[in-house]
C-alpha positions as CSV (number, residue, x, y, z in Angstrom):
1,M,197.7,-106.0,58.1
2,P,196.8,-103.9,61.2
3,D,199.0,-101.0,62.2
4,E,201.8,-102.0,64.6
5,P,201.6,-100.4,68.1
6,G,203.6,-97.1,68.1
7,Q,203.6,-96.8,64.3
8,K,202.0,-93.8,62.7
9,R,198.8,-94.8,60.8
10,N,199.2,-94.9,57.1
11,L,195.5,-94.2,56.5
12,Y,194.0,-91.7,58.8
13,S,191.0,-90.0,57.2
14,V,188.4,-90.2,54.4
15,S,186.6,-87.4,52.7
16,V,183.2,-88.1,51.2
17,C,182.0,-86.2,48.1
18,F,178.2,-85.6,47.8
19,L,176.6,-84.5,44.5
20,V,174.2,-81.7,45.4
21,D,171.6,-79.8,43.4
22,D,172.3,-76.4,45.1
23,L,175.9,-76.1,46.2
24,V,175.7,-72.7,47.8
25,K,172.5,-73.6,49.7
26,S,174.0,-76.9,50.9
27,A,177.2,-75.3,52.1
28,K,175.3,-72.5,53.9
29,Y,173.1,-75.1,55.6
30,Y,176.1,-77.1,56.9
31,R,177.7,-73.9,58.1
32,D,174.6,-72.1,59.6
33,V,172.8,-75.2,61.1
34,L,175.3,-77.9,61.5
35,G,178.3,-75.8,62.6
36,F,180.7,-76.6,59.7
37,S,182.9,-74.0,58.1
38,F,184.3,-73.4,54.6
39,N,186.7,-71.0,53.1
40,R,185.5,-70.5,49.6
41,Y,183.6,-71.9,46.7
42,L,185.5,-73.2,43.6
43,G,184.4,-72.5,40.1
44,E,182.2,-69.9,38.5
45,P,179.4,-70.5,39.0
46,P,180.4,-72.4,42.2
47,C,180.7,-76.1,41.5
48,F,182.8,-77.4,44.5
49,V,183.2,-76.7,48.2
50,M,184.9,-78.4,51.1
51,V,183.1,-78.1,54.5
52,Q,184.7,-79.1,57.7
53,R,184.0,-79.4,61.4
54,G,186.7,-80.8,63.7
55,S,188.3,-83.6,61.8
56,V,185.2,-84.3,59.6
57,E,185.5,-83.0,56.1
58,L,182.8,-83.3,53.4
59,F,183.0,-82.3,49.7
60,F,180.0,-81.0,47.8
61,S,180.0,-81.0,44.0
62,S,177.5,-79.8,41.5
63,N,177.5,-79.3,37.8
64,G,174.6,-76.9,38.0
65,A,172.0,-79.3,36.7
66,K,169.1,-80.2,39.0
67,G,168.2,-83.8,39.8
68,N,171.7,-85.3,39.9
69,M,171.6,-85.6,43.7
70,R,170.6,-89.1,44.7
71,P,170.6,-90.1,48.4
72,N,171.2,-93.9,48.9
73,H,167.6,-94.4,50.1
74,V,166.3,-93.3,46.7
75,A,168.0,-96.3,45.1
76,F,167.7,-98.6,48.1
77,P,164.9,-97.7,50.6
78,E,166.5,-99.7,53.4
79,F,169.7,-97.6,53.2
80,T,168.6,-94.6,55.3
81,W,172.0,-92.8,55.5
82,D,174.7,-91.8,53.1
83,A,177.6,-91.2,55.6
84,Y,178.1,-92.1,59.2
85,V,179.8,-89.5,61.4
86,R,180.9,-90.5,64.8
87,C,180.7,-87.8,67.5
88,H,180.6,-87.3,71.3
89,N,177.3,-86.3,73.0
90,V,175.0,-86.7,70.0
91,N,172.0,-85.4,72.0
92,A,173.7,-82.0,72.6
93,L,174.7,-81.8,68.9
94,Y,171.1,-82.6,67.9
95,Q,169.6,-80.0,70.2
96,S,172.1,-77.3,69.0
97,S,171.4,-78.1,65.4
98,K,167.7,-78.1,66.0
99,Q,167.8,-74.6,67.5
100,K,170.0,-73.3,64.7
101,A,167.7,-74.7,62.1
102,R,164.7,-72.9,63.7
103,R,166.7,-69.6,63.8
104,S,167.8,-70.1,60.2
105,S,164.2,-70.9,59.0
106,A,162.9,-67.8,60.9
107,N,165.6,-65.6,59.3
108,R,164.6,-66.8,55.8
109,K,160.9,-66.1,56.5
110,S,161.3,-62.6,57.9
111,P,162.0,-59.6,55.6
112,S,165.4,-58.1,55.8
113,T,165.7,-54.8,57.6
114,K,168.9,-53.8,56.0
């Protein structure tokens, strides 16, 4: 039954949990390139983190073993995405992410001067 006009929605959000091979690397990529933020890793070694940007929240989980991550397209080649995030001005978001990815890649390649 659809929500009645003027009623507060009962369901208002969903959080997706992705299995990742490298939890720290994934969280940092989402922070540094895609503009998400996170407060802390959970577990020792880190096995869970929640990243968010605006009202979008994603969970990353890892048990430390490599090879557990499996994007949908691995099992079903015609499924080219794992989550669909709606946004405003997708072209600006793409350009911003592209620039940040270049800077992040350059930072990884250059030796630290610290």
